[in-house]
A tleap script that builds the chain and sets N, CA, C and O, in Angstrom:
source leaprc.protein.ff14SB
mol = sequence {
  NMET LYS LYS VAL LEU GLY ILE THR LEU LEU
  LEU ILE VAL ALA THR PHE CYS SER VAL ASN
  ALA GLN SER LYS THR LYS LYS ASP THR THR
  GLY GLY LYS ASN ALA VAL GLU LYS ALA ALA
  ASN LYS THR ALA GLU VAL ALA VAL LYS GLY
  LYS ALA THR VAL VAL ASP LYS VAL TYR LYS
  ASP LYS VAL GLY PRO ASP GLY GLN THR ILE
  TYR ILE ASP ARG HIE SER LYS TYR TYR TRP
  VAL ASP LYS LYS GLY HIE ASN VAL TYR VAL
  GLU LYS SER GLN LEU ARG PRO LYS GLN CSER
}
set mol.1.N position { 103.168 104.686 -26.806 }
set mol.1.CA position { 101.796 104.480 -26.389 }
set mol.1.C position { 101.312 103.118 -26.845 }
set mol.1.O position { 100.613 102.428 -26.103 }
set mol.2.N position { 101.678 102.720 -28.063 }
set mol.2.CA position { 101.241 101.442 -28.601 }
set mol.2.C position { 101.815 100.282 -27.790 }
set mol.2.O position { 101.131 99.286 -27.556 }
set mol.3.N position { 103.071 100.414 -27.363 }
set mol.3.CA position { 103.693 99.368 -26.559 }
set mol.3.C position { 103.045 99.274 -25.188 }
set mol.3.O position { 102.823 98.176 -24.677 }
set mol.4.N position { 102.740 100.418 -24.590 }
set mol.4.CA position { 102.108 100.420 -23.270 }
set mol.4.C position { 100.734 99.764 -23.352 }
set mol.4.O position { 100.371 98.972 -22.482 }
set mol.5.N position { 99.975 100.088 -24.383 }
set mol.5.CA position { 98.665 99.484 -24.582 }
set mol.5.C position { 98.792 97.988 -24.802 }
set mol.5.O position { 97.996 97.217 -24.265 }
set mol.6.N position { 99.770 97.568 -25.575 }
set mol.6.CA position { 99.978 96.148 -25.839 }
set mol.6.C position { 100.362 95.380 -24.589 }
set mol.6.O position { 99.853 94.285 -24.349 }
set mol.7.N position { 101.250 95.941 -23.797 }
set mol.7.CA position { 101.674 95.280 -22.561 }
set mol.7.C position { 100.509 95.201 -21.579 }
set mol.7.O position { 100.322 94.176 -20.924 }
set mol.8.N position { 99.739 96.254 -21.473 }
set mol.8.CA position { 98.580 96.255 -20.580 }
set mol.8.C position { 97.568 95.211 -21.007 }
set mol.8.O position { 97.055 94.468 -20.170 }
set mol.9.N position { 97.276 95.144 -22.289 }
set mol.9.CA position { 96.341 94.152 -22.808 }
set mol.9.C position { 96.859 92.744 -22.558 }
set mol.9.O position { 96.090 91.858 -22.183 }
set mol.10.N position { 98.135 92.531 -22.758 }
set mol.10.CA position { 98.742 91.227 -22.535 }
set mol.10.C position { 98.624 90.808 -21.073 }
set mol.10.O position { 98.311 89.653 -20.786 }
set mol.11.N position { 98.869 91.724 -20.157 }
set mol.11.CA position { 98.757 91.413 -18.729 }
set mol.11.C position { 97.324 91.102 -18.322 }
set mol.11.O position { 97.088 90.205 -17.513 }
set mol.12.N position { 96.374 91.832 -18.873 }
set mol.12.CA position { 94.970 91.575 -18.564 }
set mol.12.C position { 94.559 90.200 -19.066 }
set mol.12.O position { 93.914 89.443 -18.340 }
set mol.13.N position { 94.924 89.870 -20.293 }
set mol.13.CA position { 94.590 88.568 -20.866 }
set mol.13.C position { 95.262 87.449 -20.079 }
set mol.13.O position { 94.629 86.434 -19.788 }
set mol.14.N position { 96.518 87.620 -19.737 }
set mol.14.CA position { 97.234 86.584 -18.992 }
set mol.14.C position { 96.617 86.378 -17.615 }
set mol.14.O position { 96.511 85.239 -17.160 }
set mol.15.N position { 96.210 87.438 -16.945 }
set mol.15.CA position { 95.574 87.325 -15.638 }
set mol.15.C position { 94.244 86.595 -15.753 }
set mol.15.O position { 93.953 85.706 -14.953 }
set mol.16.N position { 93.444 86.956 -16.729 }
set mol.16.CA position { 92.154 86.305 -16.922 }
set mol.16.C position { 92.340 84.830 -17.225 }
set mol.16.O position { 91.623 83.989 -16.682 }
set mol.17.N position { 93.283 84.512 -18.075 }
set mol.17.CA position { 93.495 83.119 -18.454 }
set mol.17.C position { 94.055 82.298 -17.307 }
set mol.17.O position { 93.720 81.120 -17.186 }
set mol.18.N position { 94.894 82.875 -16.466 }
set mol.18.CA position { 95.445 82.113 -15.343 }
set mol.18.C position { 94.357 81.799 -14.327 }
set mol.18.O position { 94.358 80.712 -13.749 }
set mol.19.N position { 93.431 82.721 -14.096 }
set mol.19.CA position { 92.311 82.450 -13.196 }
set mol.19.C position { 91.427 81.371 -13.803 }
set mol.19.O position { 90.977 80.470 -13.096 }
set mol.20.N position { 91.178 81.450 -15.090 }
set mol.20.CA position { 90.371 80.459 -15.788 }
set mol.20.C position { 91.078 79.109 -15.800 }
set mol.20.O position { 90.427 78.073 -15.663 }
set mol.21.N position { 92.385 79.104 -15.960 }
set mol.21.CA position { 93.144 77.862 -15.998 }
set mol.21.C position { 93.114 77.169 -14.645 }
set mol.21.O position { 93.066 75.940 -14.591 }
set mol.22.N position { 93.142 77.919 -13.555 }
set mol.22.CA position { 93.103 77.314 -12.236 }
set mol.22.C position { 91.781 76.612 -11.990 }
set mol.22.O position { 91.760 75.546 -11.374 }
set mol.23.N position { 90.684 77.176 -12.452 }
set mol.23.CA position { 89.400 76.534 -12.253 }
set mol.23.C position { 89.272 75.287 -13.129 }
set mol.23.O position { 88.606 74.332 -12.728 }
set mol.24.N position { 89.885 75.269 -14.301 }
set mol.24.CA position { 89.828 74.094 -15.164 }
set mol.24.C position { 90.631 72.930 -14.608 }
set mol.24.O position { 90.248 71.775 -14.796 }
set mol.25.N position { 91.733 73.208 -13.930 }
set mol.25.CA position { 92.560 72.121 -13.422 }
set mol.25.C position { 91.839 71.332 -12.342 }
set mol.25.O position { 92.098 70.137 -12.193 }
set mol.26.N position { 90.960 71.945 -11.596 }
set mol.26.CA position { 90.225 71.241 -10.550 }
set mol.26.C position { 89.132 70.359 -11.132 }
set mol.26.O position { 88.818 69.316 -10.558 }
set mol.27.N position { 88.546 70.751 -12.255 }
set mol.27.CA position { 87.429 70.018 -12.836 }
set mol.27.C position { 87.872 68.820 -13.661 }
set mol.27.O position { 87.349 67.721 -13.477 }
set mol.28.N position { 88.818 69.008 -14.558 }
set mol.28.CA position { 89.166 67.992 -15.541 }
set mol.28.C position { 90.587 67.496 -15.299 }
set mol.28.O position { 91.552 68.098 -15.770 }
set mol.29.N position { 90.709 66.396 -14.564 }
set mol.29.CA position { 92.045 65.849 -14.309 }
set mol.29.C position { 92.251 64.513 -15.010 }
set mol.29.O position { 93.314 63.908 -14.866 }
set mol.30.N position { 91.274 64.040 -15.756 }
set mol.30.CA position { 91.417 62.772 -16.467 }
set mol.30.C position { 91.438 63.033 -17.963 }
set mol.30.O position { 91.101 64.123 -18.425 }
set mol.31.N position { 91.834 62.025 -18.701 }
set mol.31.CA position { 91.841 62.146 -20.152 }
set mol.31.C position { 93.226 61.925 -20.697 }
set mol.31.O position { 94.178 61.689 -19.953 }
set mol.32.N position { 93.329 62.006 -22.035 }
set mol.32.CA position { 94.601 61.755 -22.693 }
set mol.32.C position { 95.626 62.834 -22.422 }
set mol.32.O position { 96.816 62.544 -22.300 }
set mol.33.N position { 95.186 64.054 -22.330 }
set mol.33.CA position { 96.106 65.165 -22.135 }
set mol.33.C position { 95.873 65.759 -20.758 }
set mol.33.O position { 94.728 65.878 -20.323 }
set mol.34.N position { 96.903 66.123 -20.087 }
set mol.34.CA position { 96.798 66.696 -18.764 }
set mol.34.C position { 96.071 68.043 -18.826 }
set mol.34.O position { 96.307 68.832 -19.741 }
set mol.35.N position { 95.200 68.304 -17.870 }
set mol.35.CA position { 94.420 69.541 -17.862 }
set mol.35.C position { 95.316 70.764 -17.705 }
set mol.35.O position { 95.026 71.824 -18.259 }
set mol.36.N position { 96.386 70.622 -16.963 }
set mol.36.CA position { 97.307 71.741 -16.781 }
set mol.36.C position { 97.968 72.098 -18.108 }
set mol.36.O position { 98.138 73.274 -18.426 }
set mol.37.N position { 98.334 71.088 -18.871 }
set mol.37.CA position { 98.951 71.320 -20.178 }
set mol.37.C position { 97.970 71.997 -21.134 }
set mol.37.O position { 98.350 72.899 -21.881 }
set mol.38.N position { 96.714 71.565 -21.110 }
set mol.38.CA position { 95.693 72.189 -21.953 }
set mol.38.C position { 95.525 73.659 -21.592 }
set mol.38.O position { 95.464 74.520 -22.470 }
set mol.39.N position { 95.450 73.939 -20.301 }
set mol.39.CA position { 95.268 75.323 -19.857 }
set mol.39.C position { 96.474 76.176 -20.217 }
set mol.39.O position { 96.322 77.331 -20.618 }
set mol.40.N position { 97.675 75.615 -20.078 }
set mol.40.CA position { 98.888 76.361 -20.422 }
set mol.40.C position { 98.931 76.675 -21.912 }
set mol.40.O position { 99.299 77.783 -22.300 }
set mol.41.N position { 98.558 75.707 -22.752 }
set mol.41.CA position { 98.542 75.942 -24.196 }
set mol.41.C position { 97.532 77.012 -24.573 }
set mol.41.O position { 97.824 77.874 -25.401 }
set mol.42.N position { 96.350 76.967 -23.976 }
set mol.42.CA position { 95.313 77.954 -24.279 }
set mol.42.C position { 95.748 79.346 -23.812 }
set mol.42.O position { 95.523 80.336 -24.509 }
set mol.43.N position { 96.368 79.417 -22.638 }
set mol.43.CA position { 96.866 80.693 -22.135 }
set mol.43.C position { 97.909 81.283 -23.069 }
set mol.43.O position { 97.882 82.477 -23.369 }
set mol.44.N position { 98.828 80.440 -23.528 }
set mol.44.CA position { 99.865 80.910 -24.452 }
set mol.44.C position { 99.246 81.383 -25.759 }
set mol.44.O position { 99.640 82.420 -26.294 }
set mol.45.N position { 98.282 80.632 -26.275 }
set mol.45.CA position { 97.636 80.998 -27.535 }
set mol.45.C position { 96.938 82.348 -27.415 }
set mol.45.O position { 97.097 83.205 -28.285 }
set mol.46.N position { 96.169 82.548 -26.350 }
set mol.46.CA position { 95.431 83.799 -26.169 }
set mol.46.C position { 96.390 84.969 -25.972 }
set mol.46.O position { 96.165 86.055 -26.507 }
set mol.47.N position { 97.443 84.754 -25.217 }
set mol.47.CA position { 98.407 85.828 -24.972 }
set mol.47.C position { 99.119 86.242 -26.257 }
set mol.47.O position { 99.274 87.434 -26.524 }
set mol.48.N position { 99.551 85.269 -27.049 }
set mol.48.CA position { 100.263 85.585 -28.296 }
set mol.48.C position { 99.327 86.248 -29.295 }
set mol.48.O position { 99.732 87.180 -29.991 }
set mol.49.N position { 98.073 85.782 -29.381 }
set mol.49.CA position { 97.118 86.407 -30.298 }
set mol.49.C position { 96.798 87.837 -29.864 }
set mol.49.O position { 96.645 88.720 -30.708 }
set mol.50.N position { 96.697 88.067 -28.559 }
set mol.50.CA position { 96.451 89.416 -28.058 }
set mol.50.C position { 97.595 90.350 -28.387 }
set mol.50.O position { 97.377 91.484 -28.814 }
set mol.51.N position { 98.818 89.875 -28.188 }
set mol.51.CA position { 99.995 90.674 -28.507 }
set mol.51.C position { 100.064 90.952 -30.006 }
set mol.51.O position { 100.334 92.079 -30.421 }
set mol.52.N position { 99.818 89.915 -30.822 }
set mol.52.CA position { 99.902 90.067 -32.275 }
set mol.52.C position { 98.865 91.058 -32.787 }
set mol.52.O position { 99.143 91.829 -33.705 }
set mol.53.N position { 97.678 91.041 -32.200 }
set mol.53.CA position { 96.629 91.961 -32.627 }
set mol.53.C position { 97.012 93.407 -32.342 }
set mol.53.O position { 96.692 94.302 -33.124 }
set mol.54.N position { 97.693 93.639 -31.230 }
set mol.54.CA position { 98.061 95.002 -30.856 }
set mol.54.C position { 99.312 95.474 -31.584 }
set mol.54.O position { 99.347 96.595 -32.091 }
set mol.55.N position { 100.341 94.628 -31.641 }
set mol.55.CA position { 101.643 95.033 -32.158 }
set mol.55.C position { 101.726 94.910 -33.681 }
set mol.55.O position { 102.228 95.814 -34.349 }
set mol.56.N position { 101.239 93.804 -34.228 }
set mol.56.CA position { 101.373 93.549 -35.665 }
set mol.56.C position { 100.079 93.876 -36.402 }
set mol.56.O position { 99.025 94.060 -35.794 }
set mol.57.N position { 100.187 93.945 -37.726 }
set mol.57.CA position { 99.025 94.220 -38.556 }
set mol.57.C position { 98.288 92.916 -38.865 }
set mol.57.O position { 98.906 91.861 -39.005 }
set mol.58.N position { 96.966 93.001 -38.969 }
set mol.58.CA position { 96.150 91.854 -39.355 }
set mol.58.C position { 95.895 91.969 -40.850 }
set mol.58.O position { 95.469 93.019 -41.331 }
set mol.59.N position { 96.157 90.884 -41.593 }
set mol.59.CA position { 95.927 90.859 -43.037 }
set mol.59.C position { 94.445 90.563 -43.247 }
set mol.59.O position { 94.010 89.425 -43.073 }
set mol.60.N position { 93.676 91.569 -43.616 }
set mol.60.CA position { 92.220 91.452 -43.666 }
set mol.60.C position { 91.693 90.749 -44.910 }
set mol.60.O position { 90.591 90.202 -44.875 }
set mol.61.N position { 92.442 90.746 -46.002 }
set mol.61.CA position { 91.951 90.178 -47.260 }
set mol.61.C position { 92.289 88.712 -47.440 }
set mol.61.O position { 91.698 88.049 -48.293 }
set mol.62.N position { 93.222 88.187 -46.663 }
set mol.62.CA position { 93.679 86.807 -46.837 }
set mol.62.C position { 93.577 86.052 -45.517 }
set mol.62.O position { 93.568 86.649 -44.441 }
set mol.63.N position { 93.501 84.710 -45.621 }
set mol.63.CA position { 93.525 83.826 -44.459 }
set mol.63.C position { 94.562 82.743 -44.704 }
set mol.63.O position { 95.067 82.592 -45.816 }
set mol.64.N position { 94.874 81.992 -43.656 }
set mol.64.CA position { 95.859 80.922 -43.755 }
set mol.64.C position { 95.324 79.725 -44.516 }
set mol.64.O position { 94.185 79.745 -44.982 }
set mol.65.N position { 96.133 78.684 -44.648 }
set mol.65.CA position { 95.731 77.488 -45.387 }
set mol.65.C position { 94.456 76.840 -44.858 }
set mol.65.O position { 93.692 76.270 -45.637 }
set mol.66.N position { 94.209 76.915 -43.547 }
set mol.66.CA position { 93.011 76.319 -42.958 }
set mol.66.C position { 92.072 77.370 -42.388 }
set mol.66.O position { 91.276 77.060 -41.500 }
set mol.67.N position { 92.141 78.598 -42.870 }
set mol.67.CA position { 91.253 79.667 -42.441 }
set mol.67.C position { 91.736 80.448 -41.234 }
set mol.67.O position { 90.938 81.149 -40.610 }
set mol.68.N position { 93.006 80.355 -40.880 }
set mol.68.CA position { 93.550 81.069 -39.732 }
set mol.68.C position { 93.695 82.561 -40.029 }
set mol.68.O position { 93.834 82.967 -41.183 }
set mol.69.N position { 93.661 83.364 -38.970 }
set mol.69.CA position { 93.919 84.793 -39.093 }
set mol.69.C position { 95.410 84.996 -39.363 }
set mol.69.O position { 96.254 84.400 -38.692 }
set mol.70.N position { 95.727 85.831 -40.338 }
set mol.70.CA position { 97.119 86.078 -40.720 }
set mol.70.C position { 97.560 87.433 -40.175 }
set mol.70.O position { 96.844 88.428 -40.289 }
set mol.71.N position { 98.749 87.452 -39.582 }
set mol.71.CA position { 99.354 88.663 -39.062 }
set mol.71.C position { 100.608 88.978 -39.869 }
set mol.71.O position { 101.247 88.076 -40.412 }
set mol.72.N position { 100.961 90.271 -39.946 }
set mol.72.CA position { 102.162 90.713 -40.642 }
set mol.72.C position { 103.065 91.364 -39.601 }
set mol.72.O position { 102.670 92.341 -38.964 }
set mol.73.N position { 104.288 90.825 -39.420 }
set mol.73.CA position { 105.185 91.378 -38.408 }
set mol.73.C position { 105.960 92.572 -38.965 }
set mol.73.O position { 105.758 92.979 -40.109 }
set mol.74.N position { 106.845 93.122 -38.142 }
set mol.74.CA position { 107.563 94.332 -38.533 }
set mol.74.C position { 108.566 94.102 -39.650 }
set mol.74.O position { 109.067 95.063 -40.234 }
set mol.75.N position { 108.872 92.835 -39.961 }
set mol.75.CA position { 109.780 92.500 -41.051 }
set mol.75.C position { 109.008 92.088 -42.306 }
set mol.75.O position { 109.585 91.515 -43.231 }
set mol.76.N position { 107.713 92.378 -42.339 }
set mol.76.CA position { 106.810 92.064 -43.452 }
set mol.76.C position { 106.737 90.567 -43.730 }
set mol.76.O position { 106.644 90.157 -44.887 }
set mol.77.N position { 106.779 89.755 -42.690 }
set mol.77.CA position { 106.610 88.311 -42.821 }
set mol.77.C position { 105.210 87.951 -42.333 }
set mol.77.O position { 104.696 88.550 -41.388 }
set mol.78.N position { 104.602 86.963 -42.991 }
set mol.78.CA position { 103.250 86.541 -42.689 }
set mol.78.C position { 103.277 85.341 -41.747 }
set mol.78.O position { 104.077 84.423 -41.927 }
set mol.79.N position { 102.393 85.350 -40.733 }
set mol.79.CA position { 102.322 84.218 -39.824 }
set mol.79.C position { 100.930 84.104 -39.219 }
set mol.79.O position { 100.138 85.046 -39.264 }
set mol.80.N position { 100.644 82.931 -38.651 }
set mol.80.CA position { 99.434 82.708 -37.873 }
set mol.80.C position { 99.838 82.015 -36.583 }
set mol.80.O position { 100.947 81.489 -36.488 }
set mol.81.N position { 98.958 82.006 -35.590 }
set mol.81.CA position { 99.260 81.463 -34.268 }
set mol.81.C position { 98.561 80.114 -34.122 }
set mol.81.O position { 97.350 80.012 -34.319 }
set mol.82.N position { 99.347 79.055 -33.766 }
set mol.82.CA position { 98.761 77.728 -33.613 }
set mol.82.C position { 98.181 77.534 -32.214 }
set mol.82.O position { 98.191 78.462 -31.405 }
set mol.83.N position { 97.673 76.331 -31.924 }
set mol.83.CA position { 97.001 76.030 -30.662 }
set mol.83.C position { 97.920 76.089 -29.447 }
set mol.83.O position { 97.443 76.217 -28.320 }
set mol.84.N position { 99.227 75.998 -29.661 }
set mol.84.CA position { 100.172 76.050 -28.548 }
set mol.84.C position { 100.790 77.432 -28.375 }
set mol.84.O position { 101.645 77.620 -27.509 }
set mol.85.N position { 100.369 78.408 -29.190 }
set mol.85.CA position { 100.881 79.763 -29.070 }
set mol.85.C position { 102.132 80.037 -29.876 }
set mol.85.O position { 102.785 81.060 -29.669 }
set mol.86.N position { 102.482 79.140 -30.795 }
set mol.86.CA position { 103.668 79.353 -31.634 }
set mol.86.C position { 103.285 80.111 -32.896 }
set mol.86.O position { 102.194 79.930 -33.438 }
set mol.87.N position { 104.199 80.962 -33.356 }
set mol.87.CA position { 104.012 81.649 -34.631 }
set mol.87.C position { 104.422 80.703 -35.741 }
set mol.87.O position { 105.539 80.186 -35.741 }
set mol.88.N position { 103.516 80.471 -36.698 }
set mol.88.CA position { 103.806 79.619 -37.847 }
set mol.88.C position { 103.899 80.528 -39.064 }
set mol.88.O position { 102.893 81.062 -39.532 }
set mol.89.N position { 105.114 80.697 -39.570 }
set mol.89.CA position { 105.334 81.590 -40.707 }
set mol.89.C position { 104.967 80.888 -42.004 }
set mol.89.O position { 105.256 79.705 -42.178 }
set mol.90.N position { 104.331 81.615 -42.910 }
set mol.90.CA position { 103.903 81.082 -44.194 }
set mol.90.C position { 104.338 82.027 -45.304 }
set mol.90.O position { 104.540 83.221 -45.081 }
set mol.91.N position { 104.474 81.483 -46.485 }
set mol.91.CA position { 104.780 82.284 -47.660 }
set mol.91.C position { 103.498 82.952 -48.167 }
set mol.91.O position { 102.397 82.466 -47.910 }
set mol.92.N position { 103.642 84.034 -48.867 }
set mol.92.CA position { 102.481 84.744 -49.401 }
set mol.92.C position { 101.715 83.860 -50.391 }
set mol.92.O position { 100.500 83.997 -50.540 }
set mol.93.N position { 102.423 82.961 -51.061 }
set mol.93.CA position { 101.769 82.084 -52.032 }
set mol.93.C position { 100.850 81.052 -51.366 }
set mol.93.O position { 99.977 80.493 -52.030 }
set mol.94.N position { 101.034 80.788 -50.059 }
set mol.94.CA position { 100.205 79.833 -49.343 }
set mol.94.C position { 98.902 80.444 -48.818 }
set mol.94.O position { 98.023 79.713 -48.360 }
set mol.95.N position { 98.767 81.758 -48.877 }
set mol.95.CA position { 97.591 82.431 -48.367 }
set mol.95.C position { 96.428 82.292 -49.336 }
set mol.95.O position { 96.618 82.209 -50.550 }
set mol.96.N position { 95.230 82.269 -48.785 }
set mol.96.CA position { 94.015 82.109 -49.595 }
set mol.96.C position { 93.128 83.354 -49.412 }
set mol.96.O position { 93.178 84.006 -48.369 }
set mol.97.N position { 92.323 83.675 -50.427 }
set mol.97.CA position { 91.421 84.836 -50.275 }
set mol.97.C position { 90.377 84.568 -49.197 }
set mol.97.O position { 89.919 83.437 -49.031 }
set mol.98.N position { 90.011 85.609 -48.472 }
set mol.98.CA position { 89.034 85.477 -47.396 }
set mol.98.C position { 87.626 85.378 -47.979 }
set mol.98.O position { 87.239 86.176 -48.833 }
set mol.99.N position { 86.866 84.389 -47.507 }
set mol.99.CA position { 85.490 84.202 -47.967 }
set mol.99.C position { 84.585 85.146 -47.190 }
set mol.99.O position { 84.718 85.266 -45.972 }
set mol.100.N position { 83.671 85.811 -47.874 }
set mol.100.CA position { 82.768 86.766 -47.197 }
set mol.100.C position { 81.595 86.068 -46.595 }
set mol.100.O position { 80.738 86.712 -45.990 }
savepdb mol mol.pdb
quit
């Protein structure tokens, strides 16, 4: 059931982001970074964060070095998701207490 919910959530997020990405490509075609690349990175980031929220545990008491949300995978490794949708693994000693 958890996998089905995760896959469904991932598909919904990916569909929403692809529609949003198509509208952004028509508006912003100038600048240092290509608009398509920006939209692709944002889509990947949202999709990976959605999957991580459903499949992995969120570490509620700690945050990453720069205040990122920390996830715990099935192998008990800590990671956060960067702007391009990559998992960045960190040691437990690098985590900071969450400010209220």
